[in-house]
N, C-alpha and C positions, 0 to 999 in steps of 0.2 A: 439320243446321244449315248445312252448306257451301253449300246451294242458296240460302239466304236472305241471305247477306252477300257482297257483291262483293269484300271484302278478302281472301278465301281464294283463293290461287292454288296449287292442289294439284298441278298438272301433270297431263298426260293419263294417265300411267302410274299415278299414285297414286289416281285416282278409283276404281279397282277395289278397292284395299286398304281404303278408308275406308267402303265401302258393301257390305254383305253381298249385296244383290241384284245389284249390278254384278259381284261376285265369281262368283256363280252364272251370270250371263249370260256372263261371260268364259270360263267352262268349257263352257257349252252351245253357244254360237254356232259355235265352230270345228267341232264335231261335226255340227251341222245343216248348215253350209256344205259340209262334206265329203260329206254325203249328198244334196247338191243341193236342200235344203229352202229355202223362203222363210219369213221371220219377219215377223209383224205385231205391233207394240207400240203399245198405246193408252195415252194419259195425258191427263188434263184439265189437267195442269200444264205450261204452255209452258216454264217454266224447266227442268223436268226433261227435256223434249225437247231443250232447248239443251245440257244436260250430256250427254245420250245422243248427240247429234249430234257433240260433241267426241270422245266415245269411239269411235264408229264411224269417224270420220275418222282418228283415231289408229291404229285397227286395220286400216284400208284396206277396210272393207266399203262396198258401195254401199247407198244408202237413198233413200227418198222421204219428205219431211216435209210433212204436211198439218196446218195449224192453222186456227182459226176465220177468220183473216184471208185465207186462201187463196181466190182468186176461183174461181167455179164452173168456168170454162174451164180454169184451171190444175189444179184439183182433178180434173177429168175426165181431163186429160192424165196426171197423176201416177198415178191409179188404173189407167189403161190400161197405163202403163209397168210398174207393179207386176205386173199380171196377165199380161203377155207373157213 
């Protein structure tokens, strides 16, 4: 429900506590990063990607965000950056 209504301001640290999937992600990502893995997360919901972007910014992870409005040139650049 928090994704659908702009009135909710949970704060970056509370996103993990209100969503079970973010809780799991919050436990898994540090382990993957420590093992030098890269992670690809796919979603058709742009709003979810916005929330995820806030989370990774808060945690200090680097990321590339591709959405349908991303131009083909920018998309190619971001994919290359991810693969390097």
